[in-house]
C-alpha positions as CSV (number, residue, x, y, z in Angstrom):
1,D,0.0,0.0,0.0
2,S,1.0,3.6,-0.4
3,H,1.6,4.1,3.4
4,A,4.1,1.3,3.5
5,A,5.8,2.6,0.4
6,L,6.1,6.1,1.9
7,A,7.4,4.6,5.2
8,L,10.0,2.6,3.3
9,L,11.1,5.7,1.3
10,R,11.3,7.7,4.5
11,A,13.4,5.0,6.2
12,M,15.8,4.9,3.1
13,F,16.1,8.7,3.1
14,D,16.8,8.8,6.9
15,A,19.4,6.0,6.5
16,A,21.2,7.9,3.7
17,V,21.2,11.2,5.7
18,D,22.5,9.3,8.7
19,A,25.3,7.6,6.7
20,A,26.5,11.0,5.4
21,D,26.3,12.8,8.8
22,P,29.6,14.7,9.3
23,M,29.7,13.5,12.9
24,R,30.0,9.9,11.5
25,V,32.2,10.5,8.4
26,V,34.6,13.4,9.4
27,P,36.4,12.0,12.5
28,P,37.6,8.8,10.8
29,A,38.9,10.9,7.9
30,L,41.0,13.1,10.1
31,P,44.7,12.5,10.8
32,A,45.9,12.7,14.4
33,R,45.8,16.3,15.6
34,P,49.2,17.9,15.1
35,A,51.2,18.3,18.3
36,G,53.0,21.5,17.3
37,G,51.8,24.7,15.7
38,R,48.3,26.1,15.6
39,V,45.4,24.3,14.1
40,V,43.0,26.7,12.3
41,V,39.8,25.3,10.8
42,L,38.4,27.3,7.8
43,G,35.4,26.3,5.8
44,A,32.2,27.1,4.0
45,G,29.0,25.3,2.9
46,K,25.7,24.2,4.1
47,A,27.3,21.4,6.1
48,A,30.3,23.5,7.3
49,A,29.1,24.1,10.8
50,R,28.3,20.4,11.3
51,M,31.7,19.4,9.9
52,A,33.3,21.9,12.3
53,E,31.4,20.4,15.2
54,A,32.6,16.9,14.1
55,V,36.3,18.1,14.0
56,E,36.0,19.5,17.5
57,A,34.4,16.3,18.7
58,A,37.5,14.4,17.5
59,W,40.2,17.0,18.2
60,G,38.8,19.2,20.9
61,P,38.4,23.0,20.6
62,C,40.1,24.5,17.6
63,A,40.5,28.1,16.3
64,G,38.9,29.1,13.1
65,L,35.9,30.2,11.1
66,V,33.3,28.5,9.0
67,I,30.5,30.1,7.0
68,T,27.1,28.4,6.7
69,R,23.7,29.2,5.5
70,H,21.3,31.1,7.8
71,G,19.7,28.7,10.2
72,H,22.4,26.0,9.9
73,V,24.5,27.0,13.0
74,R,25.8,24.2,15.2
75,P,27.4,24.3,18.6
76,T,31.2,24.6,18.4
77,R,33.7,25.2,21.2
78,G,36.4,27.3,19.5
79,I,35.5,27.6,15.8
80,E,33.3,30.6,15.0
81,V,30.3,29.8,12.9
82,A,29.1,32.8,10.7
83,E,25.8,32.8,8.9
84,A,25.3,34.1,5.4
85,A,22.8,34.0,2.5
86,H,22.5,31.1,0.0
87,P,22.0,30.7,-2.9
88,V,22.4,34.4,-3.6
89,P,25.4,35.8,-1.6
90,D,25.1,38.7,0.8
91,A,27.3,41.2,2.7
92,A,27.5,38.9,5.7
93,G,29.2,36.3,3.6
94,Q,31.5,38.9,2.1
95,A,32.5,40.1,5.6
96,A,33.0,36.6,6.9
97,S,35.0,35.7,3.8
98,A,37.3,38.7,4.4
99,R,37.9,37.6,8.0
100,M,38.6,34.0,6.8
101,L,41.2,35.3,4.3
102,A,42.9,37.3,7.0
103,M,43.1,34.1,9.2
104,A,44.6,32.2,6.3
105,R,47.2,35.0,5.7
106,D,48.1,34.8,9.4
107,L,49.1,31.2,9.2
108,G,52.8,30.3,9.7
109,P,55.0,27.5,8.5
110,G,54.3,25.3,11.5
111,D,50.5,25.8,11.5
112,L,47.9,23.6,10.0
113,A,44.9,24.9,8.1
114,L,42.1,22.3,7.9
115,V,39.7,23.4,5.2
116,L,36.1,22.1,5.2
117,I,34.1,22.6,2.0
118,S,30.6,21.4,1.3
119,G,27.8,22.2,-1.1
120,G,26.9,25.9,-1.1
121,A,30.4,27.2,-0.5
122,S,30.4,29.0,-3.9
123,A,27.7,31.3,-2.6
124,L,28.8,31.6,1.0
125,L,32.5,32.4,0.2
126,V,32.2,35.8,-1.2
127,A,35.3,37.8,-2.2
128,P,34.4,39.1,-5.6
129,T,36.7,41.3,-7.7
130,V,33.5,43.0,-8.8
131,P,31.1,44.8,-6.5
132,L,28.9,42.4,-4.5
133,A,25.7,43.8,-6.2
134,I,27.0,42.6,-9.6
135,K,27.9,39.2,-8.2
136,Q,24.4,39.0,-6.7
137,A,22.7,40.0,-9.9
138,V,24.6,37.5,-12.0
139,N,24.0,34.7,-9.5
140,A,20.2,35.5,-9.4
141,A,20.1,35.7,-13.2
142,L,21.8,32.3,-13.5
143,L,19.4,30.8,-11.0
144,A,16.4,32.3,-12.7
145,S,17.6,31.0,-16.1
146,G,17.6,27.4,-15.0
147,A,21.4,27.1,-14.8
148,S,22.3,23.8,-13.2
149,I,24.6,23.9,-10.1
150,G,25.2,20.2,-10.5
151,N,27.4,20.1,-13.6
152,G,27.8,23.7,-14.8
153,A,25.5,23.2,-17.8
154,C,23.0,25.9,-18.5
155,R,19.4,25.3,-19.5
156,P,18.5,27.4,-21.5
157,P,21.4,29.6,-22.5
158,V,21.9,32.6,-20.3
159,V,21.8,36.0,-21.9
160,L,22.9,38.9,-19.7
161,A,21.9,42.3,-21.1
C-alpha cells in the first residue's frame, strides 16, 4: 500500500542522511591532531558548521571560522560559525570571507589549516573582484535561467543584457 511505500522511502532517506552525517564521516577521515603549531579550521558550505562540530568532537576545541547558510549553525567550542545567505550571496558572507582570508594569511609554516568545504560554498565564500551587487545580480540571473549547479551546464542559454 502507499503508506508502506512512503514509510520505506522515508526510512531509506533517513538512512542515507545518517550515513552522510559529518559526525559519522569526518572523524575517521582526520589524521591525528598535530602536536605542534596552531590548528586553524576554515570552511564554508551548508554542512560546514556540522563538519566543524565533528572536527572538535574528534580533536577538541580549535580556532577558526566556517560560514554556513542562515539557520544551519551548530554548537562549536572554538571555531566561529558565521551565517550568510544562500544561494544568492550577501554582505554577511562577504564580511566573513574577508575575515577568513585574514586568518589564512596569518598562518605560519608550523601551522595547519584544515579546510572544510561542502555544497553551497560557492555562494557563501564571497570575495568578488567586482562589486557584491554585480555578483548577486549575475547569481540571481543564472538561478532564474535554470542554470544547473550540479554540472555547470545551463538550461536554457543565459543572456545577460
